[in-house]
N, C-alpha and C positions, 0 to 999 in steps of 0.2 A: 482873311479867314484862317482861324487857328486849328480847328478840329474838324476832321471828316469822319463821320460815323458810317462805316461800311457794313452793309447788310447783305450777305450772300443768301440767295433764296432759290429753292428748287421745289416745285409742287407744294407751296406753302400757303395756299389761298386761305386756309382756316386761321392762320396766325400772323401772316405778314402785316396785315393792317394794324394789329395791336403793336407789333414791334416798331413800325414806322411812327405811329402815333406817339409811342413812348419816347422816341428820340426827339420828336417835335415838342413834347411837353417839358423839356429840360429847362431848368432855371439858368443854366449856362447857355448863352445865345450866340456865341461866335462860332457857328457850326454850319455844316451842310450834311445832308444825308445822301449817300450813294447806295442805291439798291442794285445789286447785280442779279438779274433774272437769268439763272443758269439753265436755259432751255426748258423751262417749265411747260408741262402739258395741260395745266389747269389755268385758273384765272389770276395767278400770282402777278404776272406782268401788268395786267389790266388794273388790278387793285392798286399796285404801286404807282402806276402812271396817273391815277386819279388824285394823288396828293399834289399840292402846289409846291412852289419853291419854299425852302431850300432843298427839296427832294429832287434828285435826278435818278433816272432809271437807265441802266446799261444792260443791253441784252446780248447774249451769246449762246452758241450751241452748247448743249450739256457737256461739261468737261470736268465736273466734280468741284467739291468745296474749295480745294486748294487753288485751283485755277480761278475760281470766282473771287476768292480773297485777293489774289494777285491782280486780277482785272480791276476790282474796285479800288485798290490802292493806286494802281497806275492812273486811274481816272480822277483820283482825289486831288483837291486843290489845297487842302489844309496841310500845315506843317506837322500836325500830329494825327495819328490814326487811332480810332476807337472802333471796336467791333461790337456788333449786336447781331446775334444769329436770328434768323427769321421766326423762330419759335420762342424767343426770349422777350422779356419786358424790362425796360429801364425805369426805375422810379425817378421822380422829378429832379432830385439833387444828385443823381448818380455822376453825371459829367462834372458838375461843379466841384464835388469832393475829389473826384479822380484827378482832375487838372490841378487842384491844390496840392494833392499828394505828389504828383509828378514835379511840380514847381518847387516844392519843399525839398525834394531830394536831388534836384538839379538836372537829372537826365535819366537815362535808362528806361525801365518799364515800370509803369504803375498798374497794379492789378486790383480788382475790386471784389470785395466780399459780396455774397448774394444768398438768397434763400433758394433751396430746391423747390421747384413748383411741381407738385404732384396732381393727379386728376381731381383730388378732393381739396386741394389748396396747399398751404404751407404749414410747417410745424416749427416752433421756435428753436427746437434742438437740431433741425436739419439745415445747417448753413454750410457754405463752401469752405469757410475757414473757421476753425475753432482751435484754441490753444496757440502755441508759439509758432511764429513764422520763421522760416530758415534765415539765419543770419547771412549777411553778404559773403563772408568768408567761407561759408559752408554750402553755398547755393550750387556750386558745380556738382558736388556729390548728391545734394538733395534732388536736383532735376533728373539725375539718373535713377534715383529711388522712386520718384513719383512726379507726374506732371503737376507741380504745385502752382502753376500760373493759369489763371482763368482765361477763357477767350474774351471775357469782358475786361480787357486791358487797354491801356493807352501807351503809345510809344511813338518815337519820331519816324516819319515816313522814310527818312534816309536809311534807317536800320534795314528796311526791306531791300534797298539797293545794295547795301553792303553784304547782305547775306544771300542775295539772288533769289529772294522770295520764298514762298511756301513750296514744298516738294509735291509736285502734281501727280506723282506715282503712288501717293498715300491717300487712300479713300477716307480713312479716319486717322486720328493721331497726328495729323499734319501740323497741328498747333504745337503739340509736344515737341516734335522735331524742330520746329522753328524756334521755340523758346530755348531749347537745349543749345542750338547753335548760337543764339543770341548771348546766352550766359557764357558760353565758352569763348565768345568773341570779346568778352569784357563787360557786357551789360549786366547790371544788377537790378533786382526786382524789389519794389517797395509795395507794401500792402495798404490799401484803403480799407479799414476794418469794418466799417458800417455796412450792413447788408442792404444795399440800395438798388438791387436788381433781382429779377426772378429768372432762374435758369430752369427751363422746362425739362423735367426728367420723364420722358415718355417711353412707350413700349414700341414705337414704330421707327424711331430715328436710327441712323447708323450707329450712334453711340450706345444704343440699347441692344446691340447684337454682339453677345459676348465672344463668340468664336472669331468674328471679324476684328473686334477690338483687340483680342489677345494676339492675333496674327500680326496686326500692324504695330502694336506696341513692341512686340519682339523685333520687328524689322527696324524700328527706331533705335532700339538699344544695340542691335547688331551693327548698325551704321556707326553708332557712337563708339563701339568697341574697336573700330578700325582707325579711330583718331590717333595721331601720333603725339598729342599733347596731354594725354591722360597721366595723372599721377599714379603712383603704385597703389595707393588706396582705392582710387577710382577704377583702375583696371581689375584689381582683385574683386571689387564689388560686382562689376559686370560679369566676370567669369562665374562667380557664385550665382548671380541672378539668372543667367542664361543657362545654367546647368540643371534647372529643375522647374517646378510649377511657378507661375508668376504670383505676386501678391494678390492680384485680382482673382485668379483661379482659387487660391487658398482661402481668400475671404468669402467667395461664393460657396465653397465647400463647407466652411465654418458656419455660414448662415443656414445652409441646408440641414446640416447636422443639428444645429441649435433648434430650428423649427421642429425637427423630428424628435427632439428630446435626447439626442445622442451627445451628451454634454462632454464626455471625455474626448470624443472625436472632434467636437467643435473647439475645445480648448487647444488641442494639438494643432489644428489648422490655423487658428488665430495666432498662436504663438509663432509659428513659422512665418506667417504673413507679416506680423509686427517686426520680426527680426530683419525682414527685407525692406520694410518701409517704416522706420521708427518715427517719421514725421507725420504719420497718419494717426491722429488722436483716437478715433473711434476703434481702430484695430488694436492699438496699444491698450486702451481701456478694457476691452473685452478680454484680451490676453491676460492682463493682470488680474482682473476680477475672477476669471475662471481657473487661474493657475493652481491655486492651493487645493481647493475642494470643489471641482466642477459639479459634482452631484448635489452640492448644497447651494452654490450660487447660480448654477445654470438655470434652474426654473425661474429665478428672479430676473435674470438677464433676458430670458426668452419672453416672459410676460411683458416686460418693458418694451422690447422690440416689437412684438406683435401688436401691442396697443398703439404704438406710434404708426406702424405700417397700416393698421386698419383705419386710423384717423385721417390719413392722407391718401388713401386709396391705392396703396402700394400692393402690387401682386407679383406673381412669378415672371411676368413680362417686363418688369422694371428691374434692371440689372445694375448692380453697383460696379 
């Protein structure tokens, strides 16, 4: 068996069946599915247990997503690990294309493009990856700027042993911390560019709670700042990044100002955010378009954004 699909699940009875089914629908067949029921209080474990082999269910007391990922990997029999969170969906060719990308690049981490899945569906413009992907020689700096590695990734199981797993004291951003340590250990990330998965962008998950996300993202970067193998450029970036608002905070402030028609304020927030994460194409685009004449281009950018948000059911509970 080559691939183990690990699905950490907590109180996910509404979505876990779809996640497991999508793993079983894969055109790539050399796989197993390991579902970790992380102390769910609903029917998550019962639903998962209803699936036949190659699905296996592992149960544990609630310990958080990092511990669930570690447990699933420990129980996995495949040489490669692929993640699918319990509220996400893999399209049939996802693993086939991801394994091909991994094999083509020889080792490291292969990450997959995906559509953001909103309450009203998907939109062609809302994909995880648009534009250029960080080059291997720039990935150390890029992973400090932004978590550019999706959880929908494929990597050798031995990498977890080398890095001593996911940090269990992080409630969120545990994947960013792991990918950061992997890249600094020498692993490089390759992109499978086709959007062959659906990443659910909801208003109830941990990743939709901005204050908590900001807190744990800062914790990840403060840990990184303590490394003794940072280059001068990397250390200077972290000092600048940790001295003020995060790109996420600036981006949210820009969106709020844009929706309210405060275009000059939006332009300033987007510009500061884009300076901190030049690998984020949407922020860079907004900063450039609004730079010269925000009072002129702002209404056009606002109308475009509101139209897309309305079409996918995006509201204030959905946080970038």
